[in-house]
PDB file of N, CA, C and O in Angstrom:
ATOM      1  N   MET A   1       0.802  -1.145   0.005  1.00  0.00           N
ATOM      2  CA  MET A   1       0.072   0.104  -0.176  1.00  0.00           C
ATOM      3  C   MET A   1       0.945   1.159   0.145  1.00  0.00           C
ATOM      4  O   MET A   1       0.639   2.146  -0.524  1.00  0.00           O
ATOM      5  N   VAL A   2       1.767   1.339   0.783  1.00  0.00           N
ATOM      6  CA  VAL A   2       2.962   2.306   0.737  1.00  0.00           C
ATOM      7  C   VAL A   2       3.515   2.629  -0.663  1.00  0.00           C
ATOM      8  O   VAL A   2       3.631   3.753  -1.151  1.00  0.00           O
ATOM      9  N   LEU A   3       3.829   1.472  -1.214  1.00  0.00           N
ATOM     10  CA  LEU A   3       4.530   1.600  -2.435  1.00  0.00           C
ATOM     11  C   LEU A   3       3.532   2.160  -3.261  1.00  0.00           C
ATOM     12  O   LEU A   3       3.955   3.030  -4.022  1.00  0.00           O
ATOM     13  N   LEU A   4       2.232   1.886  -3.331  1.00  0.00           N
ATOM     14  CA  LEU A   4       1.241   2.410  -4.386  1.00  0.00           C
ATOM     15  C   LEU A   4       0.940   3.988  -4.023  1.00  0.00           C
ATOM     16  O   LEU A   4       1.110   4.785  -4.945  1.00  0.00           O
ATOM     17  N   ALA A   5       0.584   4.406  -2.982  1.00  0.00           N
ATOM     18  CA  ALA A   5       0.655   5.686  -2.480  1.00  0.00           C
ATOM     19  C   ALA A   5       1.778   6.689  -3.014  1.00  0.00           C
ATOM     20  O   ALA A   5       1.519   7.819  -3.427  1.00  0.00           O
ATOM     21  N   GLY A   6       3.303   6.027  -2.944  1.00  0.00           N
ATOM     22  CA  GLY A   6       4.272   6.596  -3.222  1.00  0.00           C
ATOM     23  C   GLY A   6       4.167   7.130  -4.600  1.00  0.00           C
ATOM     24  O   GLY A   6       4.414   8.295  -4.912  1.00  0.00           O
ATOM     25  N   LEU A   7       3.737   6.084  -5.489  1.00  0.00           N
ATOM     26  CA  LEU A   7       3.474   6.164  -6.990  1.00  0.00           C
ATOM     27  C   LEU A   7       2.673   7.038  -7.393  1.00  0.00           C
ATOM     28  O   LEU A   7       2.864   7.797  -8.344  1.00  0.00           O
ATOM     29  N   ILE A   8       1.733   6.990  -6.703  1.00  0.00           N
ATOM     30  CA  ILE A   8       0.661   8.120  -7.008  1.00  0.00           C
ATOM     31  C   ILE A   8       0.993   9.342  -6.916  1.00  0.00           C
ATOM     32  O   ILE A   8       0.703  10.107  -7.836  1.00  0.00           O
ATOM     33  N   ASP A   9       1.859   9.917  -5.477  1.00  0.00           N
ATOM     34  CA  ASP A   9       2.333  11.288  -5.162  1.00  0.00           C
ATOM     35  C   ASP A   9       3.410  11.491  -6.080  1.00  0.00           C
ATOM     36  O   ASP A   9       3.675  12.673  -6.295  1.00  0.00           O
ATOM     37  N   GLU A  10       4.102  10.626  -6.678  1.00  0.00           N
ATOM     38  CA  GLU A  10       5.224  10.922  -7.847  1.00  0.00           C
ATOM     39  C   GLU A  10       4.638  11.036  -9.157  1.00  0.00           C
ATOM     40  O   GLU A  10       5.304  11.314 -10.154  1.00  0.00           O
ATOM     41  N   GLY A  11       3.155  10.783  -9.164  1.00  0.00           N
ATOM     42  CA  GLY A  11       2.612  10.811 -10.564  1.00  0.00           C
ATOM     43  C   GLY A  11       2.781   9.884 -11.513  1.00  0.00           C
ATOM     44  O   GLY A  11       2.563  10.094 -12.706  1.00  0.00           O
ATOM     45  N   ARG A  12       3.204   8.739 -11.004  1.00  0.00           N
ATOM     46  CA  ARG A  12       3.774   7.605 -11.970  1.00  0.00           C
ATOM     47  C   ARG A  12       2.547   6.555 -11.955  1.00  0.00           C
ATOM     48  O   ARG A  12       2.626   5.451 -12.493  1.00  0.00           O
ATOM     49  N   LEU A  13       1.518   6.980 -11.342  1.00  0.00           N
ATOM     50  CA  LEU A  13       0.444   5.999 -11.161  1.00  0.00           C
ATOM     51  C   LEU A  13      -0.789   6.803 -11.035  1.00  0.00           C
ATOM     52  O   LEU A  13      -1.006   7.581 -10.106  1.00  0.00           O
ATOM     53  N   ARG A  14      -1.608   6.561 -12.060  1.00  0.00           N
ATOM     54  CA  ARG A  14      -3.245   7.528 -11.947  1.00  0.00           C
ATOM     55  C   ARG A  14      -4.286   6.474 -11.885  1.00  0.00           C
ATOM     56  O   ARG A  14      -4.326   5.381 -12.450  1.00  0.00           O
ATOM     57  N   VAL A  15      -5.081   7.017 -11.111  1.00  0.00           N
ATOM     58  CA  VAL A  15      -6.165   6.292 -11.002  1.00  0.00           C
ATOM     59  C   VAL A  15      -7.221   6.986 -11.906  1.00  0.00           C
ATOM     60  O   VAL A  15      -7.306   8.201 -12.082  1.00  0.00           O
ATOM     61  N   GLN A  16      -8.014   6.024 -12.455  1.00  0.00           N
ATOM     62  CA  GLN A  16      -9.084   6.654 -13.465  1.00  0.00           C
ATOM     63  C   GLN A  16     -10.236   6.485 -12.976  1.00  0.00           C
ATOM     64  O   GLN A  16     -10.685   5.343 -12.874  1.00  0.00           O
ATOM     65  N   ILE A  17     -10.971   7.605 -12.564  1.00  0.00           N
ATOM     66  CA  ILE A  17     -12.104   7.424 -12.031  1.00  0.00           C
ATOM     67  C   ILE A  17     -13.392   7.778 -13.205  1.00  0.00           C
ATOM     68  O   ILE A  17     -13.552   8.913 -13.654  1.00  0.00           O
ATOM     69  N   ASP A  18     -14.106   6.799 -13.530  1.00  0.00           N
ATOM     70  CA  ASP A  18     -15.155   6.912 -14.423  1.00  0.00           C
ATOM     71  C   ASP A  18     -16.260   7.775 -14.104  1.00  0.00           C
ATOM     72  O   ASP A  18     -16.717   8.494 -14.993  1.00  0.00           O
ATOM     73  N   ARG A  19     -16.700   7.791 -13.052  1.00  0.00           N
ATOM     74  CA  ARG A  19     -17.842   8.429 -12.426  1.00  0.00           C
ATOM     75  C   ARG A  19     -17.930   8.419 -11.013  1.00  0.00           C
ATOM     76  O   ARG A  19     -17.310   7.546 -10.405  1.00  0.00           O
ATOM     77  N   ILE A  20     -18.824   9.528 -10.197  1.00  0.00           N
ATOM     78  CA  ILE A  20     -18.987   9.677  -9.081  1.00  0.00           C
ATOM     79  C   ILE A  20     -20.248  10.013  -8.936  1.00  0.00           C
ATOM     80  O   ILE A  20     -20.862  10.839  -9.612  1.00  0.00           O
ATOM     81  N   PHE A  21     -20.734   9.230  -7.852  1.00  0.00           N
ATOM     82  CA  PHE A  21     -22.435   9.086  -7.511  1.00  0.00           C
ATOM     83  C   PHE A  21     -22.341   9.375  -5.993  1.00  0.00           C
ATOM     84  O   PHE A  21     -21.406   8.979  -5.297  1.00  0.00           O
ATOM     85  N   PRO A  22     -23.600  10.246  -5.450  1.00  0.00           N
ATOM     86  CA  PRO A  22     -23.853  10.422  -4.256  1.00  0.00           C
ATOM     87  C   PRO A  22     -24.219   8.933  -3.732  1.00  0.00           C
ATOM     88  O   PRO A  22     -24.439   8.040  -4.550  1.00  0.00           O
ATOM     89  N   PHE A  23     -24.279   8.694  -2.288  1.00  0.00           N
ATOM     90  CA  PHE A  23     -24.978   7.788  -1.860  1.00  0.00           C
ATOM     91  C   PHE A  23     -25.821   7.384  -2.014  1.00  0.00           C
ATOM     92  O   PHE A  23     -25.989   6.173  -1.864  1.00  0.00           O
ATOM     93  N   ASP A  24     -27.111   8.505  -2.529  1.00  0.00           N
ATOM     94  CA  ASP A  24     -28.442   8.313  -2.681  1.00  0.00           C
ATOM     95  C   ASP A  24     -28.628   7.822  -3.923  1.00  0.00           C
ATOM     96  O   ASP A  24     -29.753   7.513  -4.313  1.00  0.00           O
ATOM     97  N   GLN A  25     -27.628   7.708  -4.617  1.00  0.00           N
ATOM     98  CA  GLN A  25     -28.000   7.127  -6.110  1.00  0.00           C
ATOM     99  C   GLN A  25     -26.898   5.735  -6.140  1.00  0.00           C
ATOM    100  O   GLN A  25     -26.148   5.543  -7.098  1.00  0.00           O
ATOM    101  N   ILE A  26     -26.939   4.997  -5.159  1.00  0.00           N
ATOM    102  CA  ILE A  26     -26.257   3.783  -4.983  1.00  0.00           C
ATOM    103  C   ILE A  26     -26.614   2.857  -6.238  1.00  0.00           C
ATOM    104  O   ILE A  26     -25.784   2.461  -7.056  1.00  0.00           O
ATOM    105  N   ASP A  27     -28.040   2.563  -6.259  1.00  0.00           N
ATOM    106  CA  ASP A  27     -28.786   1.818  -7.126  1.00  0.00           C
ATOM    107  C   ASP A  27     -28.002   2.097  -8.837  1.00  0.00           C
ATOM    108  O   ASP A  27     -27.577   1.329  -9.700  1.00  0.00           O
ATOM    109  N   ALA A  28     -28.104   3.561  -8.719  1.00  0.00           N
ATOM    110  CA  ALA A  28     -27.669   3.879 -10.112  1.00  0.00           C
ATOM    111  C   ALA A  28     -26.011   3.760 -10.535  1.00  0.00           C
ATOM    112  O   ALA A  28     -25.580   3.807 -11.687  1.00  0.00           O
ATOM    113  N   ALA A  29     -25.174   3.588  -9.243  1.00  0.00           N
ATOM    114  CA  ALA A  29     -23.889   3.404  -9.651  1.00  0.00           C
ATOM    115  C   ALA A  29     -23.773   1.609  -9.728  1.00  0.00           C
ATOM    116  O   ALA A  29     -22.823   1.190 -10.390  1.00  0.00           O
ATOM    117  N   PHE A  30     -24.566   0.714  -9.172  1.00  0.00           N
ATOM    118  CA  PHE A  30     -24.344  -0.368  -9.422  1.00  0.00           C
ATOM    119  C   PHE A  30     -25.035  -0.707 -10.903  1.00  0.00           C
ATOM    120  O   PHE A  30     -24.563  -1.581 -11.631  1.00  0.00           O
ATOM    121  N   ALA A  31     -25.949  -0.090 -11.188  1.00  0.00           N
ATOM    122  CA  ALA A  31     -26.522  -0.360 -12.578  1.00  0.00           C
ATOM    123  C   ALA A  31     -25.531   0.127 -13.368  1.00  0.00           C
ATOM    124  O   ALA A  31     -25.390  -0.551 -14.385  1.00  0.00           O
ATOM    125  N   HIS A  32     -24.789   1.054 -13.276  1.00  0.00           N
ATOM    126  CA  HIS A  32     -23.688   1.643 -14.150  1.00  0.00           C
ATOM    127  C   HIS A  32     -22.646   0.410 -14.538  1.00  0.00           C
ATOM    128  O   HIS A  32     -22.240   0.039 -15.640  1.00  0.00           O
ATOM    129  N   LEU A  33     -22.343  -0.132 -13.054  1.00  0.00           N
ATOM    130  CA  LEU A  33     -21.040  -1.180 -13.439  1.00  0.00           C
ATOM    131  C   LEU A  33     -21.663  -2.417 -14.013  1.00  0.00           C
ATOM    132  O   LEU A  33     -21.042  -3.049 -14.867  1.00  0.00           O
ATOM    133  N   GLU A  34     -22.681  -2.755 -13.663  1.00  0.00           N
ATOM    134  CA  GLU A  34     -23.522  -4.146 -14.247  1.00  0.00           C
ATOM    135  C   GLU A  34     -23.421  -4.055 -15.660  1.00  0.00           C
ATOM    136  O   GLU A  34     -23.092  -5.025 -16.343  1.00  0.00           O
ATOM    137  N   ALA A  35     -23.739  -2.718 -16.229  1.00  0.00           N
ATOM    138  CA  ALA A  35     -24.296  -2.609 -17.812  1.00  0.00           C
ATOM    139  C   ALA A  35     -22.721  -2.448 -18.589  1.00  0.00           C
ATOM    140  O   ALA A  35     -22.567  -2.138 -19.771  1.00  0.00           O
ATOM    141  N   GLY A  36     -21.715  -2.716 -17.686  1.00  0.00           N
ATOM    142  CA  GLY A  36     -20.308  -2.601 -18.153  1.00  0.00           C
ATOM    143  C   GLY A  36     -20.055  -1.293 -18.822  1.00  0.00           C
ATOM    144  O   GLY A  36     -19.235  -1.279 -19.741  1.00  0.00           O
ATOM    145  N   HIS A  37     -20.707  -0.101 -18.445  1.00  0.00           N
ATOM    146  CA  HIS A  37     -20.309   1.165 -18.960  1.00  0.00           C
ATOM    147  C   HIS A  37     -19.072   1.820 -18.540  1.00  0.00           C
ATOM    148  O   HIS A  37     -18.497   2.714 -19.162  1.00  0.00           O
ATOM    149  N   ALA A  38     -18.714   1.301 -17.437  1.00  0.00           N
ATOM    150  CA  ALA A  38     -17.559   1.941 -16.523  1.00  0.00           C
ATOM    151  C   ALA A  38     -16.459   1.726 -17.297  1.00  0.00           C
ATOM    152  O   ALA A  38     -16.303   0.665 -17.902  1.00  0.00           O
ATOM    153  N   LYS A  39     -15.511   2.823 -17.348  1.00  0.00           N
ATOM    154  CA  LYS A  39     -14.127   2.883 -18.107  1.00  0.00           C
ATOM    155  C   LYS A  39     -13.239   3.370 -16.923  1.00  0.00           C
ATOM    156  O   LYS A  39     -12.292   4.104 -17.206  1.00  0.00           O
ATOM    157  N   GLY A  40     -13.450   3.040 -15.666  1.00  0.00           N
ATOM    158  CA  GLY A  40     -12.550   3.337 -14.836  1.00  0.00           C
ATOM    159  C   GLY A  40     -13.188   2.832 -13.333  1.00  0.00           C
ATOM    160  O   GLY A  40     -14.032   1.939 -13.268  1.00  0.00           O
ATOM    161  N   LYS A  41     -12.732   3.438 -12.317  1.00  0.00           N
ATOM    162  CA  LYS A  41     -13.217   3.440 -11.045  1.00  0.00           C
ATOM    163  C   LYS A  41     -14.687   4.111 -10.979  1.00  0.00           C
ATOM    164  O   LYS A  41     -14.809   5.150 -11.627  1.00  0.00           O
ATOM    165  N   VAL A  42     -15.938   3.591 -10.198  1.00  0.00           N
ATOM    166  CA  VAL A  42     -17.176   3.980 -10.179  1.00  0.00           C
ATOM    167  C   VAL A  42     -16.790   4.422  -8.616  1.00  0.00           C
ATOM    168  O   VAL A  42     -16.201   3.562  -7.961  1.00  0.00           O
ATOM    169  N   VAL A  43     -17.058   5.604  -8.016  1.00  0.00           N
ATOM    170  CA  VAL A  43     -16.956   6.268  -6.722  1.00  0.00           C
ATOM    171  C   VAL A  43     -18.407   6.538  -6.307  1.00  0.00           C
ATOM    172  O   VAL A  43     -19.218   7.266  -6.879  1.00  0.00           O
ATOM    173  N   VAL A  44     -18.586   5.735  -5.090  1.00  0.00           N
ATOM    174  CA  VAL A  44     -19.923   6.139  -4.195  1.00  0.00           C
ATOM    175  C   VAL A  44     -19.287   7.168  -3.101  1.00  0.00           C
ATOM    176  O   VAL A  44     -18.415   6.858  -2.289  1.00  0.00           O
ATOM    177  N   GLN A  45     -19.892   8.458  -3.235  1.00  0.00           N
ATOM    178  CA  GLN A  45     -19.483   9.277  -2.082  1.00  0.00           C
ATOM    179  C   GLN A  45     -20.579   9.449  -0.971  1.00  0.00           C
ATOM    180  O   GLN A  45     -21.796   9.564  -1.117  1.00  0.00           O
ATOM    181  N   MET A  46     -19.785   9.438   0.243  1.00  0.00           N
ATOM    182  CA  MET A  46     -20.632   9.311   1.386  1.00  0.00           C
ATOM    183  C   MET A  46     -20.947  10.821   1.936  1.00  0.00           C
ATOM    184  O   MET A  46     -19.937  11.520   1.860  1.00  0.00           O
ATOM    185  N   SER A  47     -21.858  11.370   2.363  1.00  0.00           N
ATOM    186  CA  SER A  47     -21.416  12.643   3.184  1.00  0.00           C
ATOM    187  C   SER A  47     -21.041  12.451   4.489  1.00  0.00           C
ATOM    188  O   SER A  47     -21.315  11.470   5.180  1.00  0.00           O
ATOM    189  N   ALA A  48     -20.300  13.578   4.858  1.00  0.00           N
ATOM    190  CA  ALA A  48     -20.081  13.550   6.180  1.00  0.00           C
ATOM    191  C   ALA A  48     -20.778  13.895   7.423  1.00  0.00           C
ATOM    192  O   ALA A  48     -20.226  13.719   8.509  1.00  0.00           O
TER     193      ALA A  48
END
């Protein structure tokens, strides 16, 4: 994990985020994944 964090900090590894969904749209996030539309990570954002 430390190695990955270092690579991200150095800009040598980038995480591809496809889409960010609010928590109240979690069903839509799963549908997006199941339909095969995601071209990267799908993030479900939770409120603080």
